[in-house]
C-alpha positions in Angstrom: -29.9 -54.7 -155.0 -26.2 -54.1 -155.6 -24.3 -51.0 -156.7 -23.3 -49.8 -160.1 -20.4 -47.8 -161.5 -20.2 -46.5 -165.0 -18.1 -44.2 -167.1 -19.2 -43.8 -170.7 -18.9 -41.0 -173.2 -21.1 -40.7 -176.3 -22.0 -44.3 -176.2 -25.1 -45.8 -177.7 -27.9 -45.8 -175.1 -29.2 -49.2 -176.3 -25.6 -50.7 -176.1 -25.1 -49.3 -172.6 -28.5 -50.7 -171.4 -27.8 -54.1 -173.0 -24.5 -54.3 -171.2 -26.1 -53.3 -167.8 -28.8 -55.9 -168.4 -26.2 -58.6 -169.1 -24.3 -57.6 -165.9 -27.6 -57.8 -163.9 -28.6 -61.1 -165.5 -31.9 -59.7 -166.7 -33.6 -59.3 -170.1 -33.3 -56.1 -172.0 -36.3 -55.1 -174.1 -36.3 -52.3 -176.6 -39.6 -51.4 -178.2 -38.0 -49.7 -181.2 -34.4 -48.9 -182.3 -32.9 -45.6 -181.2 -29.9 -43.5 -182.2 -29.7 -41.9 -178.8 -26.2 -41.6 -177.1 -25.4 -41.1 -173.5 -22.7 -39.8 -171.2 -22.5 -41.2 -167.7 -20.0 -41.0 -164.9 -20.9 -42.4 -161.5 -19.4 -44.8 -159.0 -20.9 -47.1 -156.4 -24.5 -45.9 -156.7 -27.5 -48.0 -155.9 -29.3 -49.3 -159.0 -32.3 -47.2 -158.2 -30.2 -44.0 -157.8 -28.1 -44.8 -160.9 -31.2 -45.2 -163.1 -32.4 -41.7 -162.1 -29.6 -40.5 -164.4 -31.0 -42.2 -167.5 -33.7 -40.7 -169.7 -37.4 -41.2 -168.6 -37.8 -43.8 -171.4 -35.6 -46.2 -169.5 -37.3 -48.5 -167.0 -35.8 -50.9 -164.5 -38.5 -53.3 -163.4 -37.9 -54.8 -160.0 -39.6 -57.1 -157.5 -39.7 -55.7 -154.0 -39.5 -58.0 -151.1 -41.1 -56.1 -148.2 -40.2 -58.6 -145.5 -36.5 -58.5 -146.4 -36.5 -54.8 -147.5 -34.8 -55.7 -150.8 -35.4 -55.3 -154.5 -34.5 -57.8 -157.2 -34.1 -56.6 -160.8 -36.4 -58.4 -163.2 -36.1 -56.6 -166.6 -34.6 -53.5 -168.2 -36.8 -51.7 -170.8 -36.2 -48.9 -173.2 -39.7 -47.7 -174.2 -39.4 -44.9 -176.8 
């Protein structure tokens, strides 16, 4: 997986996740609407490390290729 850089202040969590999903080329699924906002500021983090800064309701689904030691993003989910 690649790296991610983000700098957002008081942005809609769902809008930020939608933008990330678009950048990754994966689907974004939101179980229900949310008013949550988020502040993030990080540069050149791995996707797995970057997603540790999101609330626990945010899930990045990946497929792990053990032979190549890589992960491929499949879907981004906000499960409230």
